[in-house]
C-alpha positions in Angstrom: 9.1 85.1 33.8 8.5 85.6 30.0 6.2 83.1 28.1 7.9 81.4 25.4 6.2 79.8 22.4 8.4 76.5 21.4 6.8 76.7 17.8 7.6 80.2 17.2 11.1 79.8 18.6 11.8 76.9 16.3 10.4 78.7 13.3 12.6 81.7 14.0 15.8 79.5 14.5 15.1 77.3 11.5 14.5 80.2 9.2 17.8 81.9 10.5 19.6 78.5 10.0 18.3 78.1 6.5 19.7 81.5 5.5 23.0 80.9 7.1 23.2 77.3 5.5 22.6 78.5 2.2 25.1 81.3 2.8 27.5 78.8 3.6 26.9 77.0 0.3 27.2 80.2 -1.5 30.6 80.7 0.0 31.6 77.2 -0.8 30.6 78.0 -4.4 32.7 81.3 -4.5 35.6 79.3 -2.9 35.2 76.7 -5.7 35.2 79.3 -8.5 38.5 80.9 -7.0 40.1 77.8 -6.5 39.8 76.4 -10.1 40.8 79.6 -11.6 44.0 79.6 -9.6 47.1 78.6 -11.4 48.3 76.2 -8.9 45.4 75.6 -6.4 46.1 73.5 -3.3 45.0 73.3 0.1 48.5 73.2 2.0 48.4 75.0 5.1 52.2 75.8 5.1 54.3 78.4 3.1 56.5 76.9 0.6 58.9 77.3 -2.4 58.7 75.7 -5.9 61.9 73.6 -6.3 61.2 71.7 -9.6 58.6 72.2 -12.2 57.7 68.7 -13.8 56.6 70.7 -16.9 60.2 71.5 -17.6 61.5 68.0 -17.6 62.3 66.1 -20.8 59.0 64.2 -20.4 56.8 67.2 -19.2 54.2 66.3 -16.7 51.9 68.4 -14.4 53.6 67.5 -11.0 56.0 69.8 -9.1 58.4 69.4 -6.1 58.0 72.2 -3.5 60.0 72.5 -0.2 57.9 73.3 3.0 58.8 76.2 4.9 59.0 75.4 8.7 57.1 77.5 10.9 59.1 80.0 13.0 58.6 77.9 16.0 59.9 74.8 14.3 63.9 74.1 14.2 64.9 71.7 11.3 67.7 69.4 12.0 69.5 68.8 8.6 71.2 65.7 9.7 67.8 64.2 9.9 66.3 62.4 6.8 63.9 64.5 4.7 60.3 63.5 4.5 58.6 63.6 0.9 54.7 63.6 0.9 53.2 62.7 -2.5 49.4 63.4 -2.5 46.8 61.4 -4.3 45.4 62.2 -7.7 42.2 60.6 -7.3 39.8 63.4 -8.6 40.7 65.9 -5.9 43.5 68.6 -5.9 46.6 68.4 -3.8 47.5 69.4 -0.4 45.4 67.0 1.8 48.8 65.8 3.5 49.5 69.2 5.0 46.4 71.4 5.0 46.8 72.0 8.8 49.4 71.8 11.6 48.3 68.4 12.8 48.9 66.6 9.6 51.7 64.3 8.0 53.7 67.2 7.1 53.1 69.0 10.4 54.2 66.1 12.5 57.4 65.5 10.4 58.4 69.2 10.7 57.7 69.0 14.5 60.1 66.2 14.5 62.9 68.2 12.9 62.8 66.7 9.6 63.1 68.8 6.2 59.9 68.3 4.5 59.0 68.3 0.8 55.7 67.8 -1.2 54.8 66.4 -4.5 51.7 67.9 -5.9 50.0 68.5 -9.2 48.3 71.1 -11.4 44.7 70.8 -12.4 45.4 70.0 -16.2 47.7 67.1 -17.4 50.5 67.8 -20.0 49.9 66.4 -23.4 51.1 62.9 -23.8 51.4 62.4 -20.1 51.3 58.9 -18.7 51.6 57.2 -15.5 55.0 55.9 -16.1 56.2 59.5 -17.0 54.8 60.7 -13.8 56.8 57.9 -12.0 59.9 58.9 -13.7 59.5 62.6 -12.8 58.9 61.6 -9.1 62.2 59.7 -9.3 63.8 63.0 -10.4 62.2 65.0 -7.8 63.3 62.6 -5.0 67.0 62.5 -6.6 67.1 66.2 -6.1 66.0 65.8 -2.5 68.8 63.3 -1.9 71.2 65.7 -3.6 70.2 68.7 -1.5 70.8 66.7 1.6 74.1 65.0 1.6 74.6 65.4 5.3 71.3 63.6 6.1 71.7 60.3 8.0 69.3 58.2 6.0 67.5 58.2 2.7 64.4 60.1 2.4 61.1 58.9 3.8 58.5 58.9 1.3 54.7 59.1 2.0 52.0 58.1 -0.5 48.5 58.7 0.5 45.5 56.8 -1.1 46.2 56.3 -4.8 49.6 58.0 -4.3 50.5 54.9 -2.3 50.6 52.7 -5.2 52.5 55.3 -7.1 55.2 55.3 -4.3 55.4 51.4 -4.4 55.9 51.6 -8.3 58.7 54.2 -8.0 60.4 52.3 -5.0 60.2 49.0 -7.0 61.7 51.0 -10.2 64.5 52.6 -8.2 65.0 50.6 -5.1 68.2 52.3 -4.2 66.4 55.7 -4.1 64.0 55.8 -0.9 64.3 55.1 2.6 61.3 53.8 4.3 58.1 54.4 2.5 54.7 54.9 4.3 51.6 53.9 2.5 48.5 55.5 4.0 45.2 54.1 3.2 46.8 52.8 -0.1 45.0 50.2 -2.1 47.5 47.7 -3.6 45.5 44.6 -3.9 42.2 45.6 -5.5 40.5 42.2 -5.7 40.9 41.6 -1.9 38.1 42.0 0.5 35.2 40.2 2.5 31.8 39.1 1.6 29.2 41.5 2.7 31.6 44.6 2.6 33.9 46.4 0.1 31.3 46.7 -2.6 33.6 49.0 -4.8 35.7 46.2 -5.8 32.5 44.7 -7.6 32.1 47.8 -9.8 34.6 46.6 -12.6 32.5 43.3 -13.1 29.2 44.9 -12.9 30.0 47.3 -15.5 31.8 45.0 -17.8 35.2 45.9 -17.4 37.1 48.9 -18.3 35.5 49.9 -21.6 33.4 52.6 -19.7 36.7 54.2 -18.8 37.6 54.3 -22.4 34.2 55.7 -23.4 34.5 58.4 -20.9 38.0 59.4 -22.0 36.6 59.7 -25.5 33.9 61.8 -24.3 36.5 64.0 -22.8 38.4 64.3 -26.1 41.3 62.4 -24.6 40.9 63.6 -21.0 39.1 62.1 -17.9 37.3 64.4 -15.5 38.4 63.6 -12.0 34.6 64.7 -10.8 33.6 61.2 -11.9 36.1 59.6 -9.4 34.8 61.9 -6.6 31.3 61.0 -7.5 32.1 57.3 -7.1 33.3 58.0 -3.8 30.2 59.8 -2.8 27.9 57.1 -4.2 29.4 54.6 -1.7 27.6 56.4 1.2 24.2 57.8 0.1 23.2 58.6 3.6 26.1 60.8 4.2 26.2 62.3 0.6 22.4 63.0 0.3 21.6 64.0 3.8 23.9 63.6 6.7 26.9 65.8 5.7 24.7 68.7 4.8 22.3 68.3 7.7 25.1 68.3 10.2 26.0 71.9 8.8 22.6 73.0 8.8 22.1 71.9 12.6 25.3 73.3 13.7 25.4 76.3 11.4 26.9 78.6 14.1 30.2 76.2 14.5 30.5 74.3 11.5 31.1 76.8 8.8 35.0 76.9 9.0 35.4 73.0 9.2 33.1 72.5 6.2 34.4 75.0 3.9 38.1 74.1 4.6 37.2 70.3 3.8 35.1 71.5 0.6 37.9 73.4 -0.7 39.9 70.0 -1.1 37.0 67.8 -1.9 35.6 70.0 -4.6 39.0 70.8 -6.2 38.4 68.5 -9.3 41.3 67.9 -11.6 41.7 66.3 -14.8 43.8 63.2 -15.9 44.8 62.2 -19.4 42.5 59.2 -20.7 45.7 57.1 -21.1 46.6 57.7 -17.5 43.3 56.5 -16.2 43.1 53.6 -18.6 46.5 52.4 -17.2 45.1 52.8 -13.6 41.8 50.8 -14.3 43.3 48.1 -16.6 46.4 47.3 -14.5 45.0 48.1 -10.9 41.4 48.5 -10.5 40.4 45.6 -12.8 43.6 43.7 -13.6 45.1 43.9 -10.2 48.5 43.1 -11.8 50.7 45.2 -9.4 50.9 43.0 -6.5 52.2 40.0 -8.3 54.7 41.8 -10.4 52.5 41.9 -13.5 53.5 45.6 -14.6 56.5 46.1 -16.9 57.9 49.5 -17.8 58.6 50.5 -21.2 62.2 50.2 -20.5 61.8 46.5 -19.5 61.9 46.8 -15.7 59.4 44.5 -13.8 57.7 46.5 -10.9 58.3 43.8 -8.4 57.7 44.9 -4.8 60.2 42.4 -3.7 62.9 44.6 -5.2 62.3 47.3 -2.4 64.8 46.9 0.4 63.7 49.8 2.5 60.9 49.2 5.0 57.5 49.4 3.7 54.9 50.8 6.3 51.2 50.2 5.7 48.7 52.2 7.7 45.0 51.1 7.1 41.7 51.2 9.0 39.0 48.9 9.7 36.6 51.8 9.4 37.7 52.5 5.7 35.2 51.3 3.1 37.5 52.7 0.2 40.6 50.9 1.2 39.8 48.3 3.6 42.7 46.3 5.3 42.4 43.6 2.9 43.2 45.8 -0.1 46.1 47.6 2.0 47.7 44.5 3.1 46.5 41.7 0.7 49.5 42.2 -1.6 51.8 40.7 1.1 50.0 37.3 0.8 49.6 37.8 -2.9 53.4 38.1 -3.3 54.7 35.9 -0.5 54.1 32.3 0.7 55.9 32.9 4.1 57.7 35.4 6.4 60.8 33.4 5.6 60.3 34.4 1.8 60.0 38.0 3.0 63.3 37.6 5.0 65.1 36.0 2.0 64.5 39.1 0.0 66.1 41.4 2.8 62.5 43.2 3.1 60.9 44.7 6.3 57.1 45.1 6.3 55.4 46.9 9.0 51.6 47.5 9.3 49.2 49.3 11.5 45.5 48.8 11.6 43.2 51.6 13.1 39.9 50.3 14.5 37.6 52.8 13.2 38.7 55.9 11.3 37.4 56.3 7.8 39.3 56.6 4.7 39.8 60.4 4.8 40.7 60.2 8.5 43.7 58.3 7.8 45.4 61.4 6.2 43.0 64.2 7.5 42.2 63.5 11.1 44.1 65.4 13.5 43.9 62.7 16.2 45.6 60.3 13.7 48.3 62.7 12.9 49.0 63.3 16.5 49.1 59.5 17.2 50.1 57.2 14.2 51.8 59.6 11.9 53.8 61.2 14.8 55.0 57.8 16.0 55.9 56.9 12.5 57.9 60.1 12.2 59.5 60.0 15.5 60.5 56.2 15.0 61.5 56.4 11.4 65.1 55.5 12.1 64.1 52.7 14.3 61.9 51.2 11.6 64.7 51.6 9.0 66.9 49.4 11.2 64.2 46.6 12.0 65.6 43.2 10.7 63.9 41.9 7.8 60.3 40.3 8.5 56.7 41.3 9.0 55.8 43.4 11.9 52.7 45.1 13.4 53.0 48.4 15.0 51.4 48.4 18.4 51.0 51.8 20.0 50.3 52.1 23.8 49.1 55.1 25.6 51.3 56.0 28.4 50.0 55.8 31.9 53.0 57.1 33.8 53.7 53.7 35.3 55.8 52.4 32.1 59.5 51.7 33.2 61.9 54.0 31.2 59.0 56.0 29.6 61.3 58.9 29.8 63.2 57.6 26.8 60.2 58.5 24.6 59.0 62.1 24.3 55.6 61.3 22.9 52.3 60.1 24.4 52.7 56.5 23.2 55.0 53.6 23.6 55.6 51.9 20.2 56.5 48.4 19.9 56.9 46.5 16.6 55.7 42.9 17.1 56.7 40.1 14.8 53.8 38.7 12.9 53.1 35.8 10.5 51.1 35.8 7.2 48.2 34.1 9.1 47.8 37.3 11.0 47.1 39.1 7.7 44.9 36.4 6.4 42.9 36.8 9.6 41.9 40.1 8.6 39.9 38.6 5.8 41.1 37.4 2.3 39.9 36.0 -0.9 39.5 32.3 -1.4 40.4 30.5 -4.7 36.8 30.9 -6.1 37.0 34.7 -5.3 40.3 34.9 -7.2 38.7 33.1 -10.1 35.6 35.4 -10.2 37.9 38.3 -10.3 40.3 36.8 -12.8 37.1 36.2 -15.0 36.3 40.1 -14.7 39.6 41.0 -15.9 39.5 38.7 -19.0 36.0 39.9 -19.9 37.4 43.6 -19.6 40.2 42.9 -22.0 37.5 41.6 -24.5 34.9 44.4 -24.2 37.8 47.1 -24.2 39.3 45.5 -27.2 35.9 45.5 -28.9 35.2 49.1 -27.9 38.7 50.4 -29.2 38.4 48.4 -32.5 34.6 49.5 -33.4 33.6 52.4 -31.2 36.7 54.5 -30.4 37.5 55.7 -33.9 34.0 57.2 -34.2 34.1 58.7 -31.0 37.4 60.2 -31.6 36.2 61.7 -34.8 32.8 63.1 -33.3 33.8 64.5 -29.9 35.8 67.9 -30.1 37.7 69.6 -27.2 34.9 72.2 -27.2 32.3 69.7 -26.9 34.2 67.9 -24.1 34.8 71.1 -22.2 31.1 71.9 -22.2 30.3 68.4 -20.8 32.8 68.8 -18.0 31.2 72.1 -17.0 27.9 70.4 -16.9 29.0 67.7 -14.6 26.5 67.5 -11.7 29.2 68.1 -9.1 30.6 71.1 -10.7 27.4 72.5 -11.4 26.3 72.0 -7.7 29.2 74.3 -6.6 28.7 77.0 -9.3 24.9 77.4 -9.1 25.2 78.0 -5.4 28.0 80.9 -5.9 27.7 84.5 -6.7 27.7 83.5 -10.5 24.1 82.8 -9.7 22.2 86.3 -9.4 19.7 84.5 -7.0 22.4 84.1 -4.4 22.6 87.8 -3.8 19.3 87.6 -2.0 20.7 84.8 0.0 23.7 86.8 1.3 21.3 89.7 2.3 19.0 87.2 4.2 22.0 85.7 6.0 23.3 89.1 7.0 20.0 89.8 8.5 20.0 86.4 10.3 23.5 87.0 11.8 22.4 90.4 13.2 19.2 88.8 14.9 20.5 85.4 15.5 18.2 83.5 18.1 19.4 79.9 18.4 16.8 77.6 19.8 16.9 75.6 23.0 18.1 72.1 22.2 15.4 70.7 24.5 12.8 72.5 22.2 10.3 69.7 21.3 10.3 70.8 17.7 14.1 70.8 17.6 14.1 67.4 19.0 11.6 66.2 16.4 13.7 67.6 13.6 16.6 65.6 14.9 14.5 62.6 15.1 13.2 63.0 11.4 16.7 63.5 10.3 17.9 60.3 12.1 15.0 58.4 10.5 16.2 59.8 6.9 19.8 58.8 7.5 18.7 55.3 8.6 16.4 54.9 5.6 19.3 56.0 3.2 21.7 53.8 5.2 19.3 50.9 4.7 18.9 51.6 0.9 22.7 51.6 0.5 23.2 48.2 2.3 20.4 46.7 0.3 21.9 48.1 -3.0 25.3 46.8 -2.0 24.0 43.3 -1.1 22.2 43.3 -4.5 25.3 44.2 -6.3 27.4 41.6 -4.5 24.5 39.0 -5.3 24.7 39.9 -9.1 28.4 39.9 -9.2 28.5 36.3 -7.5 25.9 35.0 -9.8 27.4 36.4 -12.9 31.0 35.4 -12.4 30.6 32.3 -10.5 28.9 30.7 -13.5 31.1 27.8 -14.6 29.9 28.6 -18.2 31.0 32.2 -18.0 34.5 31.4 -16.5 34.9 28.5 -19.2 34.1 30.9 -22.1 36.6 33.3 -20.6 39.3 30.6 -20.6 39.3 29.7 -16.8 39.0 26.3 -15.4 38.9 24.9 -12.0 41.7 22.4 -12.8 44.1 25.3 -13.9 44.8 26.1 -10.2 45.2 29.8 -8.9 44.7 32.4 -11.7 47.3 34.6 -9.9 50.1 32.2 -8.5 52.7 33.5 -6.4 55.6 35.0 -8.6 58.1 32.5 -8.8 61.7 32.7 -7.5 64.0 33.5 -10.5 67.2 31.5 -10.8 69.2 34.7 -9.9 67.6 35.1 -6.6 68.2 31.6 -5.6 71.7 31.8 -6.6 72.1 35.1 -4.6 70.4 33.5 -1.4 72.7 30.5 -1.6 75.8 32.7 -2.1 74.7 34.9 0.7 74.1 32.1 3.0 77.7 30.8 2.2 79.2 34.2 3.0 77.4 34.7 6.1 78.5 31.4 7.3 82.1 32.1 6.5 82.0 35.5 8.2 80.5 34.4 11.6 83.9 34.4 13.2 84.8 37.8 11.8 84.2 41.1 13.6 84.7 42.8 16.7 83.0 44.1 19.8 80.2 45.9 18.0 79.1 42.8 15.8 79.4 40.7 19.1 77.3 43.1 20.9 74.5 43.4 18.2 74.3 39.5 17.6 74.3 38.7 21.3 71.4 41.3 22.0 69.3 40.0 19.0 69.7 36.6 20.3 68.7 37.6 23.8 65.7 39.7 22.8 64.4 37.6 19.8 62.1 35.4 21.9 60.1 38.5 23.0 58.9 38.6 19.3 59.0 42.5 19.5 61.2 45.6 19.0 60.6 48.3 21.8 61.5 51.8 20.8 62.9 52.6 24.4 65.7 50.0 23.6 66.4 51.4 20.3 66.7 54.7 21.9 69.5 53.7 24.1 71.2 51.8 21.0 70.8 54.9 19.0 72.5 57.2 21.4 75.4 54.7 21.6 75.7 54.7 17.9 75.7 58.6 17.8 78.3 58.8 20.4 80.4 56.2 18.3 79.9 58.4 15.2 78.6 55.3 13.3 76.1 56.2 10.4 72.8 54.8 10.6 73.3 52.9 7.2 76.4 51.4 8.4 74.6 50.2 11.8 71.5 49.2 9.7 73.7 47.0 7.6 75.7 45.4 10.4 72.4 44.7 12.5 70.7 43.0 9.4 73.9 40.9 8.8 73.9 39.8 12.4 70.3 38.9 12.4 70.6 37.0 9.1 73.7 35.1 10.7 71.4 34.0 13.5 68.8 32.7 11.1 71.3 30.8 8.9 72.7 28.9 11.8 71.8 30.1 15.3 74.1 27.6 17.1 77.1 28.5 15.2 76.4 32.3 15.5 76.5 32.1 19.3 79.3 29.6 19.4 81.6 32.1 17.4 80.8 35.0 19.7 83.9 34.5 21.9 86.0 34.6 18.8 84.8 38.3 18.1 85.8 39.3 21.5 89.1 37.5 21.6 91.9 39.5 23.3 89.6 42.5 24.2 88.9 41.8 27.8 88.1 45.5 28.7 85.7 45.8 25.8 84.1 42.6 26.7 83.1 43.8 30.1 81.8 47.0 28.8 79.8 45.1 26.0 78.3 42.9 28.5 77.2 45.8 30.8 75.8 47.4 27.8 74.0 44.2 26.8 72.5 44.0 30.2 71.3 47.6 30.3 69.6 47.5 26.8 68.0 44.1 27.6 66.7 45.5 30.8 65.1 48.6 29.4 61.5 48.8 29.0 60.4 46.1 31.4 61.5 42.6 32.5 62.6 40.0 30.0 60.6 36.7 29.4 61.9 33.6 31.0 63.4 32.4 27.7 65.3 35.8 27.2 66.6 35.6 30.6 68.0 32.0 30.0 69.6 33.4 26.8 70.9 36.3 28.8 72.5 33.8 31.1 74.1 31.9 28.3 75.6 35.0 27.0 77.1 35.9 30.3 78.6 32.4 30.4 80.2 32.7 27.3 81.6 36.1 28.3 83.1 34.3 31.4 84.8 31.8 29.4 88.7 32.5 29.1 89.5 33.7 25.6 92.8 33.3 23.6 94.8 36.2 22.6 93.7 38.1 19.6 95.7 37.1 16.5 94.4 40.1 14.5 92.9 37.8 11.8 89.3 37.9 12.7 89.0 41.5 14.4 88.2 44.4 12.3 89.2 47.8 13.1 86.6 49.4 15.6 85.8 53.0 14.9 
């Protein structure tokens, strides 16, 4: 048996791993250089055709609409609604929503939906603003709608991260345009959070507001380098940024190369924003937090009020996300509404799902998330579109094989949408009145400091900084230099390539039980722990400084805030037009309760029977949807009918049930068929609750009551 020397074995392995690790960094640098010199760089893993170029619009922007070509193994059903994925412009390049098969685009294609992608070029157009980008995205989606006139449903639009608020803005601007919108890891309520976590929300206050954004834009000669945004993300987790991410590649150098380079191609694809765009984002969203309460008004006078959105809003977030925690993803609901009844009065359907642990990027990058949450959203998108107005949580349960009627769902999960209340959102953590006042003080201080900067400093910076100086500064950014210096642009990296070639030819991995390998990993764990501790202490100090500064009554008073003034951001009031609309709608619904026919009767009775369950099950909807298709009823017509019948039950449940026989008058044969259908659907997916059983018995009794002949006045023609 050969004698081995653990130390020598470790030294050989460590030397080879060092060479291979440095060579991976060299490849990363070369990949970066190729990426930034490409005309339209992206990380999409699908072939595509450019459909519309935003640079050709009357208000040019650096965005484009592309059509995703489905793989040969995928068949697209043109009767299904299109999916449109909008990528976040948060410093990185486009493509993260579809850079591999298990992705948002991948699962939508697999479900048979036509897919489109809205991405962007590295450089913004002159005079480009956030509002112009929004109008360009409206134009793109109008084109998608016009291209698919046979689709049964409006396009589903997905907005990842910073694209989430962009999607919410365009849906508020044009509420008639979109079908369900999916906001994945999207921050919409920037002040929200819980104490001891979410330190990024304190940044604006600790920096004195948005004046630093204005300074950075001036140093960029009117442009904002997205590398600064990426650096902000990296600074949040010093343990991962400074050690763990690179050590993982070093320790697993034989298997991590492809995954690491694939991710770094997107992570290092830094893009540019116009300074005006970034200033709008910081002033109105990051610091001002104006969007959730309808505080943003467009140049053509339209208030971007989320209550205008009539299509379902699906919010997907995670407890493990420290960039967009659940409070920031869902806090807009309690910012905007005082009760679920207020949500219903606006005819709005809100669905949310909270993952237990995945991080921010995993929400749109993780293959396991794509195969679960995004696949379920895609396969149930018509079901979601037909949910009655209200607030729901998506609950996904893995199949075990024992579920009744599991064959009605082809995926690995049973999805239920369970009715929730605003207290369920608050239970995730929310700001109290004092927190709101602290952040309101930051917003006011920011306005003062930015005003002073723009008045006394900006003119000088604008005169002193040239585009050439700004370009040099961008090239010298530490993140950009880190990629370039470790590429073939650096002559020293040629020796690294030769060293790595020799290491690959003579590779001798060390035994994982080698004591020196074990010691290496212990040292690495210690470094990671130390950096994590540093990060926690830094965040605690930042929070303490923020609280001490902005809790000061004198500071608040100097900024015009007083405890006697009440909430600094009260719920938006209901305008007289909406109050009048609701009153008129109630009158109309009450008058129409005795009008209709077998379809209306069946839907109303079914909603009445199932409502005590406080949940909508996809297996029941599958049967309903098959019946709808057999009857050749459009999804929109069915949705409108379902919502109207649901609202009738809300307005006056007793009268809505009492008038059911009127809808069935003179249609004995249809009455029997409808009752059988109600029993079938109600019994699908498991037993009913006792209250639902009682309601079903009540409906059966109504059906057995002799009915007068149909006079023709109340029944509508049944298609």
